[in-house]
C-alpha positions in Angstrom: 107.1 115.8 58.5 108.2 114.4 61.9 106.7 117.5 63.7 103.3 116.9 62.0 103.2 113.3 63.1 104.1 114.2 66.7 101.4 116.9 66.9 98.9 114.6 65.3 99.6 111.9 67.9 99.3 114.4 70.7 95.9 115.7 69.5 94.6 112.2 68.9 95.6 111.2 72.5 94.2 114.4 74.0 90.9 113.8 72.3 90.7 110.1 73.1 91.6 110.5 76.8 88.4 112.3 78.0 86.2 109.8 76.2 88.0 106.9 77.8 87.9 108.5 81.3 84.2 109.3 81.1 83.2 105.8 80.2 84.7 104.4 83.3 83.9 107.3 85.6 81.5 106.5 88.6 78.1 108.1 88.5 77.6 110.4 91.6 74.2 110.7 93.0 73.0 112.7 96.0 72.2 110.4 98.9 68.6 110.5 100.1 67.9 112.4 103.3 67.3 110.1 106.1 66.8 110.6 109.9 70.3 109.4 110.5 71.8 111.9 108.0 69.7 114.7 109.3 70.9 114.0 112.9 74.5 113.9 111.7 74.1 117.3 110.1 72.5 118.7 113.3 75.6 117.5 115.3 77.8 119.5 113.0 76.2 122.7 114.2 78.6 124.8 116.3 77.9 125.5 119.9 77.0 128.9 121.5 80.6 129.0 123.1 82.2 128.4 119.6 79.9 131.1 118.1 81.1 133.6 120.9 84.8 132.7 120.2 84.3 133.2 116.5 82.5 136.5 117.0 85.2 137.8 119.4 88.0 137.0 117.0 86.3 138.5 114.1 85.9 142.1 115.5 88.9 144.2 116.2 88.7 145.8 119.7 86.1 143.5 121.1 86.0 143.6 124.8 83.3 141.1 125.8 80.3 139.2 124.5 77.2 140.1 126.5 74.4 138.1 124.8 74.2 135.1 122.5 71.0 134.1 120.8 70.1 131.6 118.2 67.6 132.6 115.4 67.1 129.7 113.1 70.5 128.9 111.5 72.3 132.0 112.9 73.8 132.9 116.2 73.6 136.6 117.0 76.4 137.5 119.4 76.2 141.0 120.9 79.7 142.3 121.5 80.9 145.4 123.4 83.9 147.1 121.8 86.7 148.8 123.6 85.3 152.2 122.7 81.9 151.3 124.2 80.0 150.6 121.0 77.7 147.6 120.9 77.8 145.5 117.7 75.8 142.5 116.8 77.8 139.8 115.0 75.9 137.1 113.0 77.6 133.6 113.0 76.2 130.8 110.8 75.2 128.0 113.2 76.2 125.3 110.8 79.5 126.5 109.2 80.7 129.0 111.8 81.1 131.6 109.1 80.4 135.3 109.8 77.4 136.6 107.9 
């Protein structure tokens, strides 16, 4: 009997907690895009030097980067490997991730 009372109390508490939390939860809305927020996002873009550093670290055996170009939201870094091969590495200009 005692076990049944404890389990019932636990279930009641678990069911009541989300309802109480959701009534006081703040409502999140996406902020409107303004010129200021757009400029702030543009400043977050990585530089060509950072794109080169990221590309060189991502490829094993990279000897040197010979060309860096930006095409939209992507830097294309041309890298020469130790074995003489040429490889193009795509680096996202906003996040710095390899594509």
